[in-house]
C-alpha positions as CSV (number, residue, x, y, z in Angstrom):
1,M,-58.9,8.7,-24.4
2,K,-61.1,11.3,-22.8
3,K,-58.4,14.0,-22.7
4,Y,-58.7,14.2,-26.5
5,L,-62.5,14.0,-26.9
6,P,-63.3,17.7,-27.4
7,I,-61.2,17.9,-30.5
8,L,-61.8,14.4,-32.1
9,L,-64.9,15.7,-33.8
10,V,-62.8,17.8,-36.2
11,A,-60.1,15.3,-36.5
12,I,-62.1,12.4,-37.7
13,S,-64.9,12.2,-40.3
14,S,-68.1,10.7,-39.1
15,C,-69.5,9.9,-42.6
16,V,-69.0,6.1,-42.4
17,A,-71.5,3.6,-43.6
18,L,-72.8,1.4,-40.8
19,P,-73.5,-2.3,-41.2
20,K,-77.1,-3.1,-42.2
21,N,-79.5,-5.8,-40.9
22,F,-77.1,-6.8,-38.1
23,Q,-79.1,-5.8,-35.1
24,T,-79.4,-8.4,-32.4
25,K,-80.8,-8.7,-28.9
26,D,-78.4,-10.2,-26.5
27,E,-77.8,-10.5,-22.7
28,I,-76.8,-7.3,-21.0
29,I,-74.5,-7.8,-18.0
30,T,-74.1,-5.1,-15.3
31,T,-70.5,-4.3,-14.4
32,A,-68.6,-1.6,-12.6
33,I,-68.4,1.8,-14.3
34,G,-66.2,2.2,-17.4
35,P,-65.1,-1.3,-18.3
36,E,-62.7,-0.1,-21.0
37,D,-60.6,-3.3,-21.3
38,M,-60.9,-6.9,-20.3
39,V,-58.9,-10.1,-20.3
40,F,-59.7,-13.8,-19.8
41,D,-58.3,-15.7,-16.8
42,S,-58.5,-19.5,-17.0
43,I,-55.7,-20.2,-14.5
44,T,-56.5,-18.8,-11.1
45,E,-59.7,-20.7,-10.4
46,E,-63.0,-21.1,-12.3
47,P,-62.8,-19.2,-15.6
48,R,-63.4,-15.5,-15.2
49,L,-63.1,-12.2,-17.0
50,L,-61.1,-9.4,-15.4
51,L,-62.3,-5.9,-16.4
52,S,-60.4,-2.6,-16.1
53,C,-63.0,-0.3,-14.7
54,S,-62.6,3.5,-14.0
55,A,-64.8,6.6,-14.1
56,R,-64.0,8.1,-17.5
57,R,-66.5,11.0,-17.8
58,K,-65.6,14.3,-16.2
59,S,-69.0,14.4,-14.5
60,E,-68.3,11.1,-12.7
61,K,-66.9,10.7,-9.2
62,D,-63.4,9.2,-9.2
63,Y,-63.4,5.4,-9.3
64,G,-61.0,2.6,-10.2
65,E,-61.2,-1.1,-9.7
66,I,-60.5,-4.5,-11.3
67,Y,-64.0,-6.1,-11.7
68,V,-64.4,-9.9,-12.0
69,Y,-67.1,-11.7,-13.8
70,Y,-67.6,-15.5,-13.8
71,P,-69.4,-16.5,-17.1
72,E,-70.4,-20.0,-15.9
73,T,-72.2,-18.8,-12.8
74,G,-73.1,-15.2,-13.7
75,T,-71.5,-14.0,-10.4
76,N,-69.1,-11.1,-9.9
77,K,-66.9,-9.3,-7.4
78,I,-64.3,-6.6,-7.1
79,L,-60.7,-7.8,-6.7
80,K,-58.9,-6.3,-3.7
81,H,-55.6,-4.7,-4.6
82,S,-53.0,-4.8,-1.9
83,N,-49.3,-3.9,-1.1
84,E,-49.6,-0.6,-3.0
85,P,-47.6,2.5,-2.3
86,S,-49.7,4.7,0.0
87,D,-49.8,7.6,-2.5
88,L,-50.9,5.5,-5.5
89,S,-54.0,6.6,-7.3
90,F,-55.5,3.6,-9.1
91,N,-57.1,4.6,-12.4
92,P,-56.7,1.5,-14.7
93,H,-56.9,1.8,-18.5
94,G,-55.5,-0.9,-20.8
95,I,-54.6,-4.3,-19.2
96,D,-52.9,-7.6,-20.1
97,L,-52.6,-10.9,-18.3
98,L,-49.8,-13.4,-18.6
99,K,-47.8,-16.1,-16.9
100,V,-44.3,-15.1,-15.9
101,G,-42.5,-18.1,-14.3
102,T,-44.9,-19.5,-11.7
103,D,-46.8,-16.2,-11.3
104,L,-49.8,-14.9,-13.0
105,I,-49.2,-11.2,-13.7
106,L,-51.7,-8.5,-14.5
107,L,-50.2,-5.5,-16.3
108,V,-52.2,-2.2,-15.8
109,V,-51.8,1.1,-17.7
110,N,-52.4,3.6,-14.9
111,H,-53.0,7.4,-15.1
112,E,-52.5,9.8,-12.2
113,P,-53.4,13.1,-13.8
114,E,-53.3,15.2,-10.7
115,K,-49.6,14.1,-10.3
116,H,-48.9,14.1,-14.1
117,I,-47.7,10.5,-13.7
118,N,-48.4,7.8,-16.3
119,S,-47.2,4.3,-15.6
120,I,-47.5,0.5,-16.0
121,L,-48.3,-1.3,-12.8
122,R,-47.5,-5.0,-12.3
123,Y,-49.6,-7.1,-10.0
124,R,-49.5,-10.8,-9.0
125,V,-53.0,-12.2,-9.4
126,L,-54.5,-14.4,-6.7
127,K,-58.0,-15.8,-6.2
128,D,-59.4,-12.8,-4.3
129,E,-56.9,-10.1,-4.8
130,I,-54.1,-8.6,-6.9
131,V,-50.8,-7.9,-5.1
132,F,-48.7,-4.9,-6.2
133,Q,-45.2,-5.8,-7.5
134,N,-43.8,-2.7,-9.0
135,K,-44.5,0.5,-10.9
136,I,-42.8,1.3,-14.2
137,V,-42.3,5.0,-14.9
138,D,-40.1,6.2,-17.7
139,P,-40.0,9.3,-19.9
140,L,-40.7,7.1,-22.9
141,I,-44.0,5.9,-21.3
142,S,-45.4,9.3,-22.1
143,S,-49.1,8.7,-22.8
144,P,-49.7,5.0,-22.4
145,N,-52.9,3.5,-23.8
146,A,-52.5,-0.3,-24.0
147,V,-49.9,-2.9,-22.9
148,T,-48.9,-6.4,-23.9
149,G,-46.5,-8.7,-22.0
150,F,-44.0,-11.5,-22.7
151,A,-43.3,-14.7,-20.7
152,D,-39.8,-13.3,-19.7
153,G,-41.4,-10.4,-17.9
154,S,-40.7,-7.8,-20.6
155,L,-43.5,-5.8,-22.2
156,L,-44.6,-3.4,-24.9
157,V,-46.5,-0.2,-24.3
158,S,-48.5,1.7,-27.0
159,N,-48.5,5.5,-26.4
160,D,-51.3,7.5,-28.0
161,A,-49.2,10.6,-28.1
162,K,-45.6,11.8,-27.7
163,K,-46.7,14.2,-25.0
164,H,-49.6,13.4,-22.7
165,G,-52.6,15.6,-23.3
166,N,-51.2,17.3,-26.4
167,V,-54.4,17.9,-28.5
168,W,-52.4,19.3,-31.4
169,E,-50.9,15.8,-32.1
170,V,-54.4,14.4,-32.6
171,L,-56.0,17.4,-34.2
172,F,-53.3,17.5,-37.0
173,K,-52.8,13.8,-37.0
174,M,-49.1,14.2,-36.2
175,R,-47.3,10.9,-36.2
176,K,-45.3,11.4,-33.1
177,A,-46.5,8.5,-30.9
178,Q,-44.2,5.6,-30.1
179,V,-44.4,2.0,-29.0
180,V,-42.0,1.4,-26.1
181,F,-40.2,-1.8,-25.1
182,W,-39.4,-2.4,-21.4
183,N,-36.8,-5.1,-20.9
184,G,-37.2,-5.4,-17.1
185,T,-34.8,-2.6,-16.4
186,S,-35.2,0.2,-18.9
187,C,-37.2,1.4,-21.9
188,T,-36.3,1.8,-25.5
189,V,-38.3,2.7,-28.6
190,A,-39.7,-0.4,-30.4
191,S,-41.5,1.4,-33.2
192,E,-42.5,5.0,-34.0
193,R,-44.3,7.5,-36.2
194,Y,-47.9,6.8,-35.2
195,C,-50.9,8.9,-34.4
196,F,-53.0,7.6,-31.5
197,T,-51.8,4.0,-31.2
198,N,-54.3,2.0,-29.2
199,G,-54.6,-1.8,-28.8
200,I,-51.5,-3.9,-28.8
201,I,-51.1,-7.7,-28.5
202,N,-48.5,-10.4,-29.3
203,K,-48.6,-14.0,-30.3
204,N,-46.0,-16.5,-31.7
205,G,-43.3,-13.9,-32.3
206,K,-45.6,-11.4,-33.9
207,V,-46.9,-8.1,-32.6
208,Y,-50.2,-6.5,-33.6
209,L,-51.0,-2.8,-33.2
210,A,-54.1,-0.7,-33.8
211,S,-54.4,3.0,-34.4
212,T,-57.7,4.9,-33.7
213,M,-56.6,7.8,-35.8
214,Q,-54.8,6.1,-38.7
215,N,-57.7,3.5,-38.9
216,K,-55.4,0.6,-39.4
217,V,-54.3,-2.7,-37.8
218,W,-50.6,-3.7,-38.4
219,Q,-48.6,-6.9,-38.0
220,F,-44.9,-6.9,-37.1
221,D,-42.1,-9.3,-36.6
222,F,-40.6,-8.8,-33.1
223,K,-36.9,-9.3,-32.4
224,D,-34.5,-7.8,-29.8
225,G,-37.0,-5.3,-28.6
226,K,-37.8,-4.0,-32.0
227,M,-41.0,-4.2,-34.1
228,L,-39.9,-5.0,-37.6
229,N,-41.4,-5.4,-41.1
230,R,-44.6,-3.3,-40.5
231,E,-47.5,-4.6,-42.6
232,V,-51.1,-3.4,-42.7
233,I,-53.4,-6.4,-42.3
234,A,-56.7,-4.5,-42.2
235,K,-58.2,-1.1,-42.3
236,A,-60.5,-0.5,-39.3
237,R,-61.9,3.0,-38.7
238,G,-61.6,4.0,-35.0
239,A,-59.8,0.8,-34.0
240,D,-59.5,0.3,-30.3
241,N,-58.4,-2.8,-28.3
242,L,-57.2,-6.1,-29.8
243,R,-57.9,-9.6,-28.6
244,F,-57.3,-13.0,-30.1
245,D,-59.9,-15.7,-30.8
246,G,-57.9,-18.6,-32.0
247,D,-55.8,-17.3,-34.8
248,D,-58.1,-14.4,-35.6
249,L,-58.0,-10.9,-34.1
250,L,-61.1,-9.2,-32.7
251,V,-61.0,-5.4,-32.8
252,A,-63.7,-3.1,-31.4
253,C,-64.2,0.1,-33.4
254,H,-65.8,3.6,-33.2
255,L,-67.2,4.3,-36.6
256,R,-69.1,7.5,-35.8
257,F,-67.1,9.9,-33.7
258,L,-69.8,12.6,-33.7
259,K,-72.1,10.1,-31.8
260,F,-69.1,8.9,-29.8
261,L,-68.5,12.5,-28.5
262,K,-72.2,13.0,-27.7
263,H,-72.2,9.7,-25.8
264,Y,-69.1,10.8,-23.8
265,K,-71.0,13.9,-22.7
266,D,-74.3,12.2,-21.9
267,A,-74.9,8.5,-21.6
268,R,-78.4,8.9,-23.1
269,N,-76.8,9.7,-26.4
270,L,-76.1,6.4,-28.1
271,S,-72.9,5.6,-30.0
272,P,-72.8,2.6,-32.5
273,S,-70.5,-0.3,-31.6
274,T,-68.7,-2.5,-34.1
275,V,-66.4,-5.5,-33.7
276,Y,-64.4,-6.8,-36.7
277,R,-62.8,-10.2,-37.0
278,I,-59.5,-10.1,-38.8
279,N,-57.5,-13.0,-40.2
280,P,-53.8,-11.9,-40.1
281,T,-52.9,-14.5,-42.8
282,T,-55.5,-13.9,-45.4
283,K,-56.0,-10.2,-44.3
284,T,-59.7,-10.6,-44.5
285,R,-62.0,-8.5,-42.3
286,T,-65.6,-9.5,-41.4
287,V,-68.2,-8.0,-39.2
288,E,-68.5,-10.0,-36.0
289,Y,-70.9,-7.7,-34.2
290,F,-72.8,-4.5,-34.7
291,D,-75.1,-2.6,-32.5
292,D,-76.6,0.9,-32.9
293,G,-75.8,1.7,-29.3
294,K,-78.9,0.4,-27.6
295,Q,-77.1,-2.6,-26.2
296,V,-73.6,-1.2,-25.8
297,S,-72.3,2.2,-26.8
298,A,-68.6,3.0,-27.6
299,A,-67.4,-0.6,-27.5
300,S,-63.7,-0.9,-26.7
301,T,-62.9,-4.6,-26.2
302,A,-64.3,-7.9,-27.5
303,L,-63.3,-11.4,-26.6
304,V,-64.7,-14.9,-27.0
305,F,-65.2,-17.5,-24.3
306,R,-66.7,-20.9,-25.1
307,G,-68.4,-19.7,-28.3
308,E,-69.9,-16.6,-26.7
309,L,-68.8,-13.1,-27.6
310,Y,-68.3,-10.5,-24.8
311,I,-68.2,-6.8,-25.6
312,S,-67.4,-4.0,-23.1
313,G,-67.4,-0.3,-23.6
314,I,-65.5,2.8,-22.5
315,F,-68.0,4.5,-20.3
316,D,-71.2,2.7,-19.3
317,P,-71.4,0.0,-16.5
318,K,-72.3,-2.9,-18.6
319,M,-71.2,-5.4,-21.2
320,V,-72.9,-7.6,-23.8
321,R,-72.8,-11.4,-24.0
322,K,-73.8,-12.8,-27.4
323,K,-73.9,-16.3,-28.8
324,R,-72.0,-16.5,-32.1
325,N,-73.5,-18.3,-35.1
326,A,-72.8,-18.6,-38.8
327,S,-75.3,-15.9,-39.8
328,N,-73.4,-13.3,-37.8
329,L,-70.1,-13.9,-39.7
330,H,-70.2,-11.6,-42.8
């Protein structure tokens, strides 16, 4: 996202009402820097969260790792990544985790800006390391942001722009971005005409897609590599990554982009974080979490494990763990 930050201020209004009387004090968990996305792994060993961590501010030294957190013990570690090409620069962005045959596969959106290469990396997940399988590069994977995989090994990639780094697409809200389907061999366009598509996830033959700039979450039927029957299930300003909690979607959102930009430039400037719960069937949207930025700024991903809500952000080396209760579901 950071390649667009200088011009997002003029592209998005920041005059959005924030939730009231929703401040809470929860556990702050230290992570590696920039835990932009995370997934839950209940297969490899004891339940754990895998976080996609990378330096995302220009002022920060290059860094990229998959960070592991164990909720039941509070311990953590960095997963070794092995078998990679010698010239690979590991800068993880969006991730997804799925079972393909007998293997647990981690999909990683990866950016190598110095080489002008954007790709999807596939890793086999083991207890203490992730083992490189292959690197998917295709002209249609032009500016990948998020990825979701299927049990047959195929996957969908959301591009946030038609051309990587093209600020005009965002500034003028041009709907040139595409969602791309990879069938294991080649890429085709699954859906198009978006501006800054972000989170993408699939479940039970449906695909769900969020747009940061169009402020919407859509539902699609998925068939033969195509996303069909597009339907808005919720409006969500500044929508980022999507995760399921049961049959509901959780989406982290950036409501105040002026504060978001200031936070990008300096961590001391706080940016409000909001998580919505969306029921795709009833199309209802409720506030699951809100913080003015003191606990977590620029929240990008939220997921639930055993009744506790975890929220990670784009830049700062931390996440929040919060117990859910009825009073927090509005």
